[in-house]
N, C-alpha and C positions, 0 to 999 in steps of 0.2 A: 520501575518495579523491580522487588527481588521475591526470594524464595523466602517459605515457611518450615521450618524443620520443627514435629515433636516425634520425640523419644519415651516410650516410657519404659525404661528397663525392667526388669525382676530377676528372678528366680526361674528353673525351668518349668514354661508352661502344660496345659496337658496339649496332647498333640491337634485334638479336637478345636480348642478353644481358638487357636489364632483364624481359623477359616471363616467361623460363627463372627469375630470381630472387626477386622477387613472390611466384609461390606457391610455393618455397620457401624465404621467411622465416615469408610467416604460417602456417607448417606447423609451420616451427621455433618459433618466439615461442610458439604457440598448446599445442605439445605441450610445450615448457621451463617455460611459466608453469606449467602443472597437475602437473608432476610435482612443483616446486617450492613445490605450494600456495596460492599467490599468487592472489587473487581477480582477476576484469579484466569487463573489457568485450565491447569490439567491439575489432577489430585491423585496421586499416587498414594496407597495402602501397599504396607509392604510388613513381614514379621521374620522371626527367629522365633529359636525357643527361648529366648532371654530379653529377646526385646518385641515390641510393639510398633509401629514405625509409618508415621504421615509426613509426604514432603509433597506442598502444595507449591506449583510453580508460578511466578508472571503477577502474584498479588500487589495488590495496591495500598501505599504506606497507610495512605490514609482513606476511608467510607468516603463516599459519595454525598456532597448536598441534598439536600434536600429540600425542595420548593412543598408549599402546603397552603392553600387556601382555606382560611376560615369566614367563615359568613356570620353577618353580626343583625343588627335589630334592624329593620323596611329603614328605607331611603326617611321617610318620610315624620317618624320617630327621631332619626339621629341628629338630622338636620331641618333649623327654620331658619326662614329666610340668607340660606349657605353662612349660615353660621352653627358648629356644634349642639347640640342638647347634652345635657346630662346624662342618655345614652350612650351615645357617640362617642365622649371621654372616658366613660366607664368598659366601652368594650376596647379601648385600644388600651389602656390600664392595664387593663386583666392580661392581653395577650403583648405588651410589653414594646411600642410602639407606639411612637406618635399622631395623634391626631390627623395631622394633617397628610399621612401618610394612606389612611383610609378611605376607598375607590367607591363606586356607586355602580353597581350594574343591572341589567335588564335581567329579572327571571319569571320564571309560567308564572308565578303568584305575582309580579311587578319588579320596583328598582328597589336593591338590598345592598346594605355596607356592605364592604367584602376589605379583608386584611392580605397580601403577600405576604408568609411568612417563608425567612432561610432556618434551616436547621446547616449550618454547618456540620462538616465527617468529621469520624472520632477517628484518629490513631490509633492503624488495627493493632499494635500492638499492645495497647490499653484491651480492646475487643476480645483480642482473643487470650490475653492474659484471667480472663473473665469466662469464658470457654471451653479452656482446655478441662478444667476441674469438675467440669456437664460433662463433657465426656466422656472424660474416664470415668463418671458414676453412672451415667447409663448404657455403659457396654450389659448388654448382658448375657448368659452361658450357666450352663453344669457348674455345683461344687465350686461358688463362691467364699472365701473364709476369707477370716479379721486375724490380725496375727496384732504380736503385746500388746498391750494396753491402747489402743487404737479400733475406730468404729468405720475406717474404710475400708470397704468390701473387696475381691480381686480375686481370680483364679490363684494368681501366689503373691509374695508378699513382693511388692512393687520398692525397689531398692536406687531409682535414681531419676531421675526427669531433666531429659536436655531438650529446651523449646529453643530457635534461635527466627529470628527474624530477621534473615541475610547474615548480617552477624554481629548482632545484637542480643540480646538473652531478653525470652519475654519474660516478666519476673513474675510466680504461679508459686502458692502454695499449697502444697495436697494438706486439706485440711484431716483429719482425723487417722492421718499417718505416723507410726511409733517404726522408728524413729519419725522426727517430722520431715518431710522430703522438698527440699524448697530445687527449682527449675534452674540451670546453671548451663557452662557449654562443654560439660566431663561426661565423658562417655568410656562404654569399656571394651574392650575386644573379644576375640578368641578367650573359655576362660586357660584353656594351656597355651597360649602366645602372655613372651615376654613376664610378668612379676605379678600381674593380676592389676596391676598401677591402674585410674582411670586417667584417661589422654583428653586432649583440648579438640575442641571439632572449630574449627577458625570461622565457618561459613557454613547456613546450611547444605550450599552449593558444593560444598568439598567435603559432605557427610558421607558419601555412600564412597570413593574415592581413601578417604582416611581409614573408614573402616575395615575395607578389605586391605592396608596395612598391618590394620590389627585381626588376622586370620577371619574373616566375617563376612560371609556372602549375605548380603544381605536382602537382593531381591528374589522372593520366592519361586518368582519363574524362569527364574538362573540356577537356581538351585534344582531344583525339579527336572531341569532339564539334563542337567549337567547326570544326575542321578541316574536318569533314562538310558540318556546315551553311554556311558559306565555301563551298568547291566548290561542291556543289549552284546556292546563291542564282547564284553567277556565272554556271556554266553556265546557267540558265534565263536570266539577263540577256541574253543573246546565243541563243534558243533555240537550246540544245546540250546536249548528253548526257554526264558525265563516265565516260572510262575510269578507273576505279577499283574496282580490285580490294582486299578486305579485306585482301589483306598488305600492299598498298603504302599503304594508310590505317594501318594497324600502325606499318609501318616508319619514316612518316612520324609519325607522332605520338611518337614512339621520337629524332626528329633535332630536336627543336627545343624550347626552354622557354617560347617566348614564342610562337607561330603568326600568321605576318604573313601573309597570302592576297597575291601578286603576279599579275600577268596580263600575259605575254607574246605579242608576236607571232612568226609563223610568215613568210619570204618568199615570195610564189605561188611564186617558181621552186621553191622541197624541193617545191609539191603533185605534182610530175611525177613523183615517187617513189613504190611501192606506198603504203597506210594502213600494213598492216602494219610496213614501214620507219620511219615517221613516227613510228608507237606505239612499235616497239622501243624507236629510242633515247631518245626521253623519257623511257617510264614505266621500263622494265629497266635502262639505264645514267645516267641524269638523274635519277631521280626524280622527274618531273616527269605532272602530271595530262593525257595529251591529249580532247580536245573532238569531239566526232563529231558532227555535221549531223543533226537531230532528222528530216530528210528522208532521209534516207541509206539505199537500197537496197544491203544486206549482197551483195556480189559475192563470192568469197576471190581469183577469177580476175582485179579487177581493174587494171589496170599500172601505175593513178594514183591519187592520192587527191583529184582536187579534187571527187568528188561527197562524198565520206566524211568528210574531214577535217575542221574548222574553221580554218581559219591562227589562232589564235590558242592560246594555251595556259597551262595555270593551273601553279602551283608553292607549295608553301608553305617559308615563308623564318625565319630565327632572326633574324635581323637589327629594326632598329628604321623604327617606319612614318617619319618622318620622310629614309628613304634610301631609299623603297619604288620608286623609279625611278632612281636608282643600283645597285639589285637587281635590277628589271626590264633596264637596259641589257646586265649584267653574262651574266643568263642569255640573251638573246637570243643575246649574243655567243657563250655556249661549246655554245648549241644551234647555230646557225651552222655551226661549225664542223664540230663531230657531224656532223649532215647535209649539209655539202659532203664529209665523207669517204665517208659512205656512196655520194652521189650519185656518187664515183670511182670505189668497187669497182663501182657498180650498170654504168658505160661499162666499166670495165677487160672486166668478167665477158663484157659484151655485146660485146664485140670475139671474142669465140669461141664459135661453138655449142656447143649440149649435149652432142650425140653426142662429137664432139672431148674433151670431160672422164671422158666414159663409160671412155675410156683411159688416160685416169692415174689413173684409181684404184686398177691395178694398182700405183703407187708408192708407195700407203696401206696399212699391214699394218692386216688387221681384230684381231687379236689372236694373239697368241705359238701358231704352232702349227696356226694354222687361216689361213693362208696372206693375201691381199689383200681390200681392200674386192671389185675385181670376181671375185676367187674368188667375194664369199660372194653378187653380186651373180646369178652364172652357178650355183649350189648352188639359190636362190632360183625362176632360171626353171625348174630339175629339179623344185623343190616345187608349182610354179604347173601346170605339167601335170595335177599330181595333183587338186589341186583344180578344177580346171577340168573336170576326167571327175567329179568328186563332186557339180558344183555343176548340172551338165548347162548349160553357160552357150554356148552360142550362138555361130558364130564372128563378129560382130560382139563380143562382149565377151569371148571368149577375148584376141581380136588386142589389142583396147586393156590387157589384164592384161599379156600377153608383154610389147606396147610399154613399159608403166608398169614391169614390174619391170626393164628394159635401164637406164632413163631416172632409177630414185626416187634415186640417191644420187648423182647427178650436182655437185649442187650444194655437196656436201662435200669439193670443193679447189674451190669456187670462194672471190674474195676477201672478197665478203659474208658469208660462214658462216662462214669463218677469224674475222672481225673479230666476225658477230654471230648467233656457235652456235643462238641461239633463235630463227631465221627460217629452219633449216633445213626443207629438203620445200615451207615457203610459198616462198621467192624462186625455189624450184628449179622449181613451177610456172607462176610469173611468168613467170621464161625461158622456158620452154618453149610456153608462150601468144603470147609476142612473137616467138618463130621460127616460129609457124606450125603447132603443134600442134594437133592434137585437145584441146579441152574435159571431152573424158571422161583421153585419159592424161594432162593436167595435173593435172586434180583426184583423179585417186588418187595421184598423186605427192603433192598435198599433200598426203595427206585417212590415205594411209599410217602416219603415225607416229601417229594419235587411237587412239585416247586417251591421252592426254600424262601424264596422271595419275588420280589415284581421284576419281569424279566430274567428270571432265574431258568434253569431245566429240567422239561418237563418229565414226565414217565414217559416210556416206550413201549413194554410190552405191555399184554393188555392184561395180566396177572397186576402187574405193578399199578397201571390207572386205575384198574375196579379197585385196590388194596389204597389208594391213596381217598378215593371216591369215599372210599365207606370209612375212612377214619376219618375226613373232614363232615363228617354227614354227620358220626356220631359225637363229635365234639360241638358244635351245632345245633344238636337237637339238645343234649345232652347241660349246655351252660344255658343254651334257654328256658328248659325245661325249670332250672334253679331259678331262673328269676331275670336273669344278670345281661342286661344287651348293652353294646357298645355305644358312649355318647360323647362324643365333642371328640376331643384329642384319648381317650382315655376306651382302651381296649385291650386291656390285661392276658388278656384269651386268642389273640390274633384273630378277632370272628371273620374281619374282612378280609386278613389276608386268607381264611381260609376259606370265606365263601368263592373270595377270585378262583383261588386254587382249582375248586370245585368246577368252578365254570369254564376253566382255561382247560382244564383236564378233557370236557364229557367234546370243547366244540373240537380240539388238536387231536382226538381222537373219532368225531365226527359223528357220534354214539349218540342216538335217541331216547332219553331216559325220561319219562315222564315223573319229573322231579313234587308232581302235587297229587298224586297216587302214592310218590314216596312218603313222604312229609303226612300224609293223611295216615296209614299205618301204621306206618313211626310214632306217629304223634300218641296215636290211643297205649300198643305199646309201651313207651313211654309213662304214661298216665297210670296205667296197672304197677309198672315195677317201684316205679318211683311214688308210691302213695303216702308218705311224707310231706313232699311236695305241694300237692293240693292242686297237678296239674294238670291243666282244663284242656285239654285237647285238640279242640275247634283254636281257641286261641291262638295256640304252640302253635300245630301251623299255619294258619293267617299268618303269626307274626312272620315266623320265618319265609315264609310268602312273600310279604314283603320287604321283609331282610335284603333277598335275593334280587326281585324285582331290583332294589337298590342298586346292588351290586352290577348290575348287566348295565345300569345304565355309564355307574363309574368305568367299569372296562369297556365300552362304544366308543365311551369316550376319550379313551386312551389311547383307542384302536382309530382315531382321524374321523369317529363317524362323526358329523354335524347332528346339534345337539334335537332341533325342529328331527331332523331323522330319528335319533335315539328313541324321541319321545314319541314320537309317530310306531313305534313299537313294542316297546315297552314301556309307556307314559302309564299314569294315573286311568288314564283313558280304554286303556288293554284290558279285557278277561284278564283275570291270574291264568287260567288254562291256556291261552293263546301265547303267553310268554314261557311258562314252568314244564307245563305238561312236551313240551317239544324244547328247549335251549339252541338248540340243531337249526332247528328252524326256523326259530327265531334271530339268527345271525345269516343264513341264508338270505333270510327279507332284507336286513340290515344292510348288509353288504350291494344286493341288488339293489337297494333306492342309491349307494354313493355311486354307482358305478351308473347310474343313469341321469343322475343330476351332471355327474364328470361328459359324461358325452350329452347333452342336452334332451336327454329324453321325458325326467322328467316332468319337466314344466307341461308339454303336451298332453300328456295321463292327468296330469292334475289337473287342467284344464276340465279333462272327462269331467272325471268323480266329482268337482268337490260344486260344481252346478243342482247334480244333480242329487247331493247328499245334502247340500240344503234347504233342500222344496221337502226331499223324503223326511225329515223331523216335523213337519206339518201332519204326517201322517202316521201310525200306529203297528206299525207291518217288525214284527221281531230281528231282530239281526242276529240272528242265527241263520233262517231261512234264506236258504240259498236258492232253491228254485222257481222258473218264475210259472212255472206251471201249473204252482199249487198255489201261489200270491194272485195269478190275474185273468179275469175273465176274458176273454178275447168276446164274446158276444156284446162287449160292450165298448167295444174300439169303432172308432167313426172317424177314423184316418190312418188312410195307407202309414205316415212313420210311426206310430203306437204299436205295427205287426214291424215293422222295422226296427224299433224299441226292442220287440221282442223276440226277433231271433239274434239279436247282440246278446242278450241275456240265454238263452239257450248255448249259441255257442260257448259260449264260457263256462256254463254247470255243467260239463262232465271231466272239463280240465281239472277242476278242483275238489272232483267227486272221485279220481282214476290217480291222486298224488300221483303223480309221475314227476322222474327227476326235475325237468325244467318247466314244472307246473307254472311257476310265479313270474320267466319270463315270456312263456304262453298268455299266461292273464292278463300282462301290461301290453302285448303285442297284440289280441283281439281288442284289447280296449280303445286303444290309437286308433288301428283299424276301423272301429265302428264310431268315432267321432263323424264323421255325416250322416251319420243315422242319428245321433244326438242333435246334431244339428236340424233337423229335418223337425225332429220332434220339439225342438224349443223355437226357431224363428224360419224356418223353411212357409213353401208354401201352403203346405199340409202340415205346418204344426197346429198345435193342440193348446189351448188352456188348462193348463196343470189344474187353477183352481174350480170348476166348471161349477155352476149352479146345480145341476145333479148329484145331489152328492154318493152315486152311485158311481158316477162316469169318476169322479173325483179320486175316490179313495183306489179305483181304480189302476189310474195314471200317476197315482199316488205311491200305490204298492210297484206300478214298472218301475222307479227311482229305488223306491228301498231296497229293489234285489240286486240292485245295478250296486248303492252304497253298500249291500250286505259281500256282494261279491268282490267288488275291491279294495273292504276291508280285511277280508284273509291277505291282503299283502300289507297294509298299515292304516293308518288313523288319518286319508290324506288333512284333514282339518286342521291337525297340530303342522303340516309342513307349512313352510314360510316359501312363499311362490320369488 
């Protein structure tokens, strides 16, 4: 056995393509080799900016021989007096074996003629020659292109193809490439090593070592590890810590073939800028690694970076070590130019007040049919009053929220956000602080974009959280009123993210907001302010409720809640008001079910409830009736077990009416304690026949069970829970 090597050499690839391609290639290569019965050991896919590589170890030189049984005609038709008939001769001729090789075997339908065929294995080099173009052609990704006069599509032009099975070249020609690319045993090293001429790879096994001599670290995992270690070491040496999110580390890895750490310096004057400006310019726009002082105190409203950002930065270059000084100077020059632009934009923005920018929002369209950004701010102000009422904000908090609503979008027409959109909200808050606005208002403006994505930071201040809720409510109401909905992977307004964020904020703050009531009132108002959209307020409210129900199920899944438990508290069988009139209450119930399942208590409660609920469906008791005395006539009782059942229900009723802090825990405890009374009702010596012949007695007993079902249903729909 030997190794198989495929190297697709290209112009510099987009950094995000390699990560997508590697997994695809590994799956395709593994699938096809197995499908063609080629034995192999391990598959390793890796990449650099100029190459995508597949290395398969211990691959067989020939695919396995295959044995196959072919069924022919019935034996009675194939042989007469031991001699083959025309049917047998014809069958043997068709499959290419002598008639003497036919066998007769018994089957459930009687004896039939069979033939055993052996298909010899195919040389792996032939199979690979046919598979390689398919693998290249089937890769998926964004921004594919054609080049020259060819028809081949790839993210960047393919320049060479290295294909080896051991020491032998696997012959391949990429049809549609221009110029025509054929495989060979030649590869290229780092662009800056040697004279740029190709060099031979003597065998697949020698590939990594040979490329290393050419200045290329082919193994992507090795590059990412060396980059991380170099950055951590450099930062530690100056008592700083790096701002290196995982996505930046991944991107840096896919931008270089031989990582070279370079340190640069930031001119002191630029530390007058907010830390977020420096960090955004360096990290997002230049792919540099900002360094934060270890003793830095995080102040989101700080106006300068002197106490936070270290006056040095790190970058990962694809250059040569001997050129480190030149690379350093070049990157410092580029960064200085970018920061000079940022400083200029800040100075221009500071020349006018934030309130005057609010007026300019009228010139910016929010979305077709929905007016300007200023119109949107006004709608948010209307919603803010609803939220203030629901949250019982005092005058100070209410005033902070109303002021923050007015100013929250002012920076969208600033020079800074025009150039650096990532800073929306952040730079707006800084400008407000510089103008003497209160920190409560400025912080709310900064936080109202949070969370910015899955797993991101949530707003902490009450005004910021309330403003974030208002912003998302307005977005959902307006886009839904316009008639647009997320579908499949299409969600241009990020409505799913808005719905998730809205719920996450409510849950993190522990706020009890009646979203049903809020959507109902807002839908009527949206119908009035958008007469041209022909809004049906009931349909709009219903659509938003259904949408958030799905968001709740998604979030519960992300929180690790089993699907049956999520369905039990938020599924289609649960009335909407039990879900969205208090989302915090729903989360509390879901968490309790999870805890009960983990501790073994859920099954005990389920056994108590399920049998009763199943029989209760034969009755007609309304599902919102919780008081046993309103549904049951004790004069119709015939057995002590009925009185015992009634006492259990009477004990549960005040727990639900008081809405105490631990009401659901108390409910489950009472249900468990009442299990003996229920057993007596169903199975004891004093048990009753629920479906009694006397219709009044029967209905009375069904009502007892119906109340139990309803009371337990305040926690969950137990019929949806898998035991």
